[in-house]
N, C-alpha and C positions, 0 to 999 in steps of 0.2 A: 711652376705655374700650373694651376688647375683650372679647368673649365667646367662649367656645369651645363648640361644639355637643357635647352629650353623646351618646356613642355608644349606639345602641339595644342593649339587652341582652335576651337570651332569658330568660324567666321561670325562676326556680329550680325552682318546682313543676313546670313543663312539662318542664324538663330531667330532673328526678328521675323524673317519670312515664315519660318516653321511655326513660330508662336502665333502669328496671324492666322495661319491656316487652321491651327488647332482651335483658335477662338471662333473662327467662322464655322468650323465643323461642329463645335459645341452648340452654336446657335441653330445650325441646320438640323442637327440630330437631337435637339432638346427633347422633343416628344418621344423619340425612340429611346432615349436614356430614361425618361420617366416610366415608360412602359416596361422597360427591362428591370428597373427597380421594383416595380409592382410584381413582376414575375418572380423575382427572388424572394419576396416577402410571402407570396401566396402559393407558390408551387414548390412542394417539398423536394422535387427532383433537382431544383437549382438553388436551394437554400445556401449553398456554398458560393454562389455567384458574386456576392459582394466582397469576398476575399480575393478574387482573381485580380482586379485592378491594382491593389496594393503590392501583391506578389509580382505582377508584371513590372510595376515601377521599380521594385527592388531588383529584379533581373536586369533592367535597363541601367540601373545605377552600378551594378557589378561590371557591366561592360563599358562603362563610361570612358575609361582610358583607351581601350581598344577602339571604341567609336571615334574619339577625338583624334587618334593617330591615323585613322582611315578615311577621315572626311576629305572629299575631293570635289571635282566638278560634277554638278548634277547631270542626270541623263534625261533626255526628252522622253524616254520610256516612262519616267515617273509621271509626267503630265498625262500621258495616255492612260495610265493606271488610275490617276485621280479622276479623270473624266469618266472612265468606266465605272468607278466606284459611285460617283455622284449620279450618273445615269441609272445605275442599278438601284440607288436609293429612291430616286424619283419614281421609277417603275414600280418598286415595291410599295410605295405610298399609294400610287394610283390603283394598284391591284389589291391593296389592303392586306399584304403579307408582311407581317412584323418580323418574322425570323430573318429574312434576307436583308432587312435594314441594318441589323446589327452586323452581319458579316460584311456589308458594304463599308461599314465604318472601319473595320480592321484593314480591309483592302485599301481604303483612303490613307490610313497611316503608312502603309508600305509605299504607296504612290508618293506621298509627301516626302518620305525619307529618301526615296530614289531621286526625286526631283531637286531637292535642296542640298542633300549631302552625298549623293553618289552611291554606286553599287557596293563598294567595298564597306562603306560605313553601314549600309543597310544590312549586309551579311553579318556584321558584328552584333546587330541588335535584333536579328530576325526572330530569335526564339522569344524574346521579351515581348515584341509586337504580336507574334503569332499566338502566344499564350492566352491572349485575351479571347480567343475563340471559346475557351472553356467557360466563359461567363455567359454564353449565348445558348439559347434553346435549340434543341435538335428539331428537325422537321416532325410535325405531329404524326404523320403516317408512319414514319420510321419509329417514333417512340411507341406507338401502339403495337407494331409488329414485334419489336424487340421485348417490350414488356410482356406481351402474351407468351412468347416463346420462353422467356426467362421464368415465368410463373409455371408453365407446363413442365419445364425441366426441373425446377425446384420441387414441385409437388411429386413428380414421377420418381426422381432419384432420392429426395429426402424421405419419402414414405417407404421406399424400397429399403433404405438403410435402417429405418426405424423398425420395419417388419423383420428384418434380418436380426435385429437385436432382441426380438421376441415381443414386440408391442403389437397387440391385435388391432388391425385396421383394415379398412377397404378404401381404395381410392376411386373417385369417379371424377375424371377431368382434373380440375384444380381444387377439388374439395376432398378432404381426407376424413373419413368417418371412423370414430373411435368409440369404444363403449361409453365414455364419458360425454361425448358429443361430437360435433363436426368442426373441423378447421377448414376454412376456405382461404386459399391463397389469393389474397387481393392484391391490387396494384402496389400498395406499400411494402408488401412482402415479396415482390418480384426480385428485389435486389438491384433494380435499376438505379435507384438513388445512390446507393453505395458504389455501383459500377462507375457511374458518371464522375463521382467525386474521387474515386480511387484512380481512374485513368488520368485525371488532372494531376493528382498527387504523384502518380507514377511517372508522368512526363517530366515534372519538376525534379523528382528524385533521380531519374536517369540523366537529365541535363547537368545536374550538379555533381554527378559522379564522374570521376576521372577514369579513363580506360578506353579500349578500342570501341569504335562506333558500333560494331555489330553486337557487342556485348551490352552496350547501353540500349540498343534497340530491343534486344531480347528482354532486358529488365523492364523496359516500358511496356512491351506487349504482354508480359506475363501478369500485368495488373488485371487484365480481362479475365483469364481462367481463375485467378486467385479470388476475385470478387464473386464469381459464379460459385466456386467451390465453397467459399465461406457462407454463402446464402443457403446452399444445400445442407451444410452442417447446421445452420440455424433452424431450418425447417425440421430436421430430424430431432433436435433437442426440444423444440416446441411440441412435437408429437410426444416425446417422453414426458415432458412437464404436464401436458393435458392428461396423459394416461395415469399419472400418479396423483396430481393435485387438482385435476379438472380443467375444463376449457377456459373457465373464467380466469384462472391463475395464468394459463398460457397467454391469454390475450390481454392481460392486465400489465402490471409493471414489468414482468419478464419479456413481454413482447417489445416494449420500447427499449429496454436495457439490452436485449439481444441484438437490436439494430446497431447500437454502438459497438457491442462486442464483435459483430460481424466485420465492421470496418477495422477494428484493431487487429483482428485475426488476419485479415487480408494484408494489412500493412506489415505485420510481422513476417508474412509470407514474402513480401517484397524484400525485406532485409535478408531473409534466408536465400533468396534467389541471388542476391548481390554477393553473399558469401560463397555460394556455389560457383558463381562466375569468377571467383577470386579477384574481384575488382578492388577489394580492400588491400590485398597483397600487392597488386600492381601499383596502387597509390603510394604504398610505403616504399616500394623499390624506386619509384619516380621522384620521391621526396628528396 
């Protein structure tokens, strides 16, 4: 005689309540979503933003079984989080601060999950919910500070490497003067766009990788220096191209192509870091 274990199911009432909350949230956050969509289309730093919700949905789908097995009684703390999220949203609207509106939505999702499905179920899907923060813009003042320092570092280090390779140049701040003309490291060349996208990719890569937590954290954190290093290499190559073929050639097709090349180099770096951490070997041993 054989018995088959019955698959745990999420309560219909909890699902209906959660769906209702999401529908109400969509209505309350409608203007926020519209502004966010406009940001993705108009701001190159967040052009990857429209990819994040589908990826988050995929991550939630991956954890669907663990989530269903963990569903329990909701916690009142969830209601407190929901109230805090909605209060933050209203305050953000009154203050005219768009950025915090998006973060309050992510907080609302966590609160709704705690309220209707409990703490264990929320822990099962925390990464999928939290991954949505990568679709949201950073604080403008922080963006300006990070962008300026990235430009200065790229100009200083990239020009030093190019000079070491024998390319005649003089750097003044974020402007590199060559015999063929001058290259100014503007915001698009700061590497911030690739840094933001690579951090999002690094988080996903580390989460999907099996292995000790500390190694996965190292893999994720390594996305930052890899993106910075790749941009420094890009600036050095741009100096070499400008020296040989002229500034117009460096700022033309090669400039746009090198942006994609930068991201690919940084991603290959992530793969190398994973190999160095022997995460692939541990995955085979655990298989």
